[in-house]
C-alpha positions in Angstrom: 71.3 -69.8 -222.0 74.5 -71.0 -223.6 76.4 -68.9 -226.1 75.7 -70.3 -229.6 78.4 -71.7 -231.8 79.3 -69.2 -234.5 81.5 -70.0 -237.6 82.2 -68.3 -240.9 82.6 -69.8 -244.4 82.4 -69.0 -248.0 79.0 -68.3 -249.1 77.3 -70.8 -251.5 74.5 -70.4 -253.8 72.4 -72.8 -251.7 72.6 -70.3 -248.9 70.4 -67.9 -250.9 67.1 -68.3 -248.9 68.7 -67.9 -245.5 70.8 -65.0 -246.7 67.7 -63.4 -248.0 65.8 -64.0 -244.7 68.8 -62.2 -242.9 68.6 -59.2 -245.3 64.9 -58.9 -244.6 65.7 -58.4 -241.0 68.4 -55.6 -241.2 67.1 -52.1 -240.5 67.7 -49.8 -243.2 69.0 -52.3 -245.6 68.4 -52.0 -249.4 68.0 -54.7 -251.8 67.4 -54.8 -255.5 64.8 -56.8 -257.3 67.1 -58.0 -260.0 70.7 -57.6 -258.7 69.7 -59.4 -255.4 67.6 -62.1 -256.9 68.5 -65.8 -256.6 69.8 -65.5 -260.1 71.7 -62.4 -259.5 73.4 -63.6 -256.4 74.3 -66.9 -258.1 75.8 -65.1 -260.9 77.8 -62.9 -258.6 79.1 -65.9 -256.6 80.0 -67.7 -259.8 82.1 -64.9 -261.1 83.7 -64.4 -257.7 84.1 -67.9 -256.3 85.0 -68.4 -252.5 85.1 -64.7 -251.9 81.8 -63.9 -250.2 81.2 -65.0 -246.6 78.5 -66.0 -244.3 78.5 -66.2 -240.5 76.3 -69.1 -239.1 75.1 -70.2 -235.8 73.7 -73.6 -235.2 72.3 -72.6 -231.8 72.9 -76.2 -230.5 71.4 -77.9 -233.6 73.8 -78.5 -236.4 71.0 -79.4 -238.7 69.3 -76.0 -238.2 72.1 -73.5 -239.0 71.0 -69.9 -239.1 72.8 -67.4 -241.2 73.5 -64.4 -239.0 75.8 -62.4 -241.1 76.9 -61.9 -244.7 79.4 -60.2 -246.9 79.2 -60.2 -250.8 82.8 -59.8 -252.0 84.0 -59.5 -255.7 86.5 -57.7 -257.9 87.0 -56.7 -261.6 90.5 -57.6 -261.8 91.8 -54.3 -260.5 89.5 -53.2 -257.6 87.7 -55.2 -255.0 84.2 -54.4 -253.6 82.3 -55.3 -250.6 78.5 -55.4 -250.6 75.6 -56.2 -248.2 77.9 -56.3 -245.3 75.6 -57.1 -242.3 75.1 -58.9 -239.0 71.9 -59.5 -237.5 71.3 -57.1 -234.5 71.1 -59.9 -231.9 74.6 -61.0 -232.8 76.4 -57.7 -233.1 79.5 -56.6 -231.1 81.0 -60.1 -231.1 83.6 -59.7 -233.7 81.5 -61.4 -236.3 81.5 -58.5 -238.9 85.3 -58.1 -238.4 85.9 -61.9 -238.9 83.8 -61.7 -242.1 85.5 -58.7 -243.4 88.9 -60.3 -242.8 87.8 -63.4 -244.6 86.7 -61.3 -247.6 90.0 -59.2 -247.5 92.1 -62.2 -247.4 90.2 -63.7 -250.5 90.9 -60.5 -252.4 94.6 -60.4 -251.3 95.0 -64.0 -252.8 93.7 -62.4 -256.0 96.4 -59.7 -255.8 93.7 -57.0 -255.2 95.0 -54.4 -253.0 92.3 -51.5 -253.4 88.8 -52.2 -251.9 85.7 -50.0 -251.7 82.3 -50.3 -250.2 79.1 -48.1 -249.8 77.8 -47.3 -246.4 74.9 -45.1 -246.3 75.5 -41.7 -244.6 72.5 -42.4 -242.2 74.1 -45.8 -241.1 75.8 -44.5 -237.9 76.5 -48.0 -236.4 77.9 -49.2 -239.8 80.1 -46.0 -240.5 81.6 -46.4 -236.9 82.4 -50.0 -237.6 84.3 -49.1 -240.8 86.2 -46.2 -239.2 87.1 -48.5 -236.3 88.6 -51.0 -238.9 90.8 -48.1 -240.3 88.8 -47.5 -243.5 89.0 -44.0 -245.0 86.0 -42.0 -246.3 86.6 -40.6 -249.8 85.4 -37.0 -249.9 86.8 -36.2 -253.2 84.6 -38.6 -255.3 80.9 -38.8 -256.4 79.2 -42.0 -256.9 77.0 -42.2 -260.0 74.7 -45.1 -260.7 72.7 -46.1 -263.9 70.2 -48.9 -263.9 69.7 -50.4 -267.4 66.9 -52.5 -266.3 63.7 -50.6 -265.2 62.7 -53.7 -263.2 65.7 -53.5 -261.0 63.9 -51.7 -258.2 65.7 -50.8 -255.0 63.6 -51.4 -251.9 64.5 -50.3 -248.3 63.8 -53.1 -245.7 61.7 -52.3 -242.7 62.2 -55.6 -240.8 59.6 -57.6 -239.1 61.5 -58.1 -235.7 60.0 -61.5 -235.3 60.0 -64.6 -237.4 63.8 -64.7 -238.1 64.5 -68.2 -239.3 
């Protein structure tokens, strides 16, 4: 079997269905019903143009690109944030996550954003090892507080179906 051609590019709103399919196949991934809806992601991408990134593979067929990684990247004018950083397990350990993070960090740098944060669940051993390997620091001196102003914005933990990845 030949190694698939993998490339990264800025995420577009028309990537939503394939990105959502990827997210549904990431063990321990959490999505929110409102924030991660099509409208929520389109709003995020419009507010932060050309900052979020996807990794794709055509697996030999350019007309059937599969999204195998994603990073949502944005900023508030002072601080940057990375969200939903993931690579499908079949494609990990190939530098894809590192390349996507570099894409996102360069986008933030172009906007003069120098401080970036992200959330990695404490139970995500592989993810935490990834961030430590890239030189990110864990902040021990802060607590993260969260308030949902929309009771319909339900957080759901994904338990992936190992088959049927589009």
